[in-house]
Every structure is written in C-alpha cells, then in structure tokens.
C-alpha positions in Angstrom: 48.6 -177.3 -90.4 50.8 -180.2 -89.5 49.2 -183.7 -89.5 50.6 -184.4 -86.0 48.6 -183.8 -82.9 50.9 -183.6 -79.8 50.0 -184.4 -76.2 51.0 -181.8 -73.6 50.7 -182.0 -69.8 50.0 -178.8 -67.9 50.6 -178.8 -64.1 48.6 -176.6 -61.8 50.5 -176.1 -58.5 48.6 -174.1 -55.9 50.2 -172.5 -52.9 47.8 -170.7 -50.6 45.7 -168.5 -53.0 48.3 -168.6 -55.8 49.3 -170.8 -58.7 52.8 -171.0 -60.3 53.1 -169.4 -63.7 56.0 -168.8 -66.0 56.4 -166.2 -68.7 57.2 -168.1 -71.9 59.8 -167.1 -74.4 60.7 -168.6 -77.7 58.6 -169.3 -80.7 55.7 -171.3 -79.2 53.5 -169.1 -77.0 56.2 -166.4 -76.5 55.2 -163.6 -74.1 52.4 -165.5 -72.6 52.0 -167.0 -69.0 51.6 -170.7 -68.5 51.8 -173.4 -65.9 54.8 -175.7 -65.8 54.4 -178.7 -68.2 55.5 -180.2 -71.5 55.3 -183.0 -73.9 54.2 -186.5 -72.8 57.0 -188.9 -73.8 56.5 -192.3 -75.3 55.7 -194.9 -72.5 55.4 -192.3 -69.8 52.4 -191.9 -67.6 50.7 -188.5 -67.2 51.8 -188.4 -63.6 55.4 -189.2 -64.4 55.4 -186.5 -67.0 54.0 -183.9 -64.6 56.6 -184.7 -61.9 59.4 -184.7 -64.5 58.4 -181.5 -66.3 57.9 -179.5 -63.1 61.4 -180.6 -61.8 63.1 -180.0 -65.1 61.6 -176.5 -65.5 61.5 -175.3 -61.9 63.5 -177.6 -59.7 60.5 -178.1 -57.5 59.3 -181.5 -56.3 55.6 -182.2 -56.4 53.4 -185.1 -55.4 49.9 -186.4 -55.4 49.1 -185.8 -59.1 45.4 -185.5 -59.7 43.9 -185.6 -63.2 41.6 -182.6 -63.9 40.5 -182.1 -67.5 41.9 -181.6 -71.0 41.8 -178.9 -73.7 41.9 -179.1 -77.5 44.3 -176.4 -78.5 45.0 -175.1 -82.0 47.9 -172.6 -82.3 47.1 -171.2 -85.8 50.2 -168.9 -85.9 52.6 -171.7 -85.0 50.7 -174.3 -87.1 50.5 -176.7 -84.1 47.7 -178.7 -82.6 47.8 -180.1 -79.0 45.6 -182.0 -76.7 46.7 -180.7 -73.2 46.0 -182.8 -70.2 45.6 -180.7 -67.0 46.6 -182.1 -63.7 47.1 -180.5 -60.2 50.0 -181.3 -58.0 50.7 -180.8 -54.3 53.4 -178.3 -53.6 56.2 -179.8 -51.4 57.9 -176.4 -50.7 60.9 -174.5 -51.9 61.3 -171.7 -54.4 61.0 -172.2 -58.1 64.3 -171.8 -60.1 64.7 -170.9 -63.7 66.0 -174.2 -65.0 65.3 -173.6 -68.7 66.1 -170.0 -69.4 65.7 -170.5 -73.2 62.0 -171.4 -72.7 60.9 -169.3 -69.7 61.8 -165.7 -68.6 60.7 -166.1 -65.0 58.5 -168.1 -62.6 56.0 -166.3 -60.3 53.3 -167.2 -57.8 50.2 -165.5 -59.2 47.0 -164.6 -57.3 44.3 -166.9 -58.6 41.9 -164.0 -58.8 44.4 -161.7 -60.6 46.3 -163.7 -63.2 48.8 -161.9 -65.5 48.0 -161.5 -69.2 48.2 -162.7 -71.8 47.7 -166.3 -70.9 49.0 -169.2 -73.0 46.3 -170.5 -75.3 45.8 -173.8 -73.6 45.5 -172.2 -70.1 43.1 -169.6 -71.5 41.0 -172.5 -73.0 41.2 -174.4 -69.7 40.1 -171.5 -67.6 37.1 -170.8 -69.9 35.6 -174.0 -68.6 37.2 -174.6 -65.2 37.5 -173.0 -61.8 40.9 -172.9 -60.0 39.5 -172.4 -56.5 
C-alpha cells in the first residue's frame, strides 16, 4: 500500500427524498455509485472544495455547506487510502450535467430508501454509521 493518505470530500445533495449519485467509471471505484466530490486541494477549505467539485462534476451550484462526519477508507484493490470528509449542501436548483464523462457515466437523483448498488466504498462506510434522513 502507498504511504500516502489522501483527503477526499464527498457532498450529499438532497432534493425532496432523493440524493444525487453518479455511476463511477475509470480505475478507482469503477461501476459503483457515489456522491459528487473529490480531492481536497492544498490551501482549500472543505467548503470551497465541496462547492468546486460539485460544479466541476455536475454544473450545479450548491450553498450552505454543513460538515457531517468522516470515513477511513482503504481501497485494497487500488492500493489507496483515503480519509473522506462528508458534508451536505443545499440544492439551488437545475439539472445535473455530465461534466467529466471520463470519470462518471451518469448522474441520477436516487431515492434515499432505495439506493442503487454497488455503492462506492466510502459511501458504503458512511452509510453504515449515518442516517440520510
């Protein structure tokens, strides 16, 4: 395993009784469903990262970033280790666009009580300890 632990930010965006999830493609977490998010950049606040990543990935604008919890995620197959900071963001409206088609196949509003599978490792870890309601 690499000696580097990365910091990721995962953004839960709720709209009515749904959350926004994307079907990941590529090497890291391929064919799993995850919230928008990404790497925390040097000098960036968690809130700035959440707003930036959501816009870069979906074209959506979000506000009122609230810190929730974190997960300690080890991706054995990919030889990666992440601390993932979970936040929620207020949905400002609009439809998600596929802005990074090399990383995500599609975005979908998913019923909180009927999430698609398989879930991305960090989201699965988060949900094992948290409630989305």
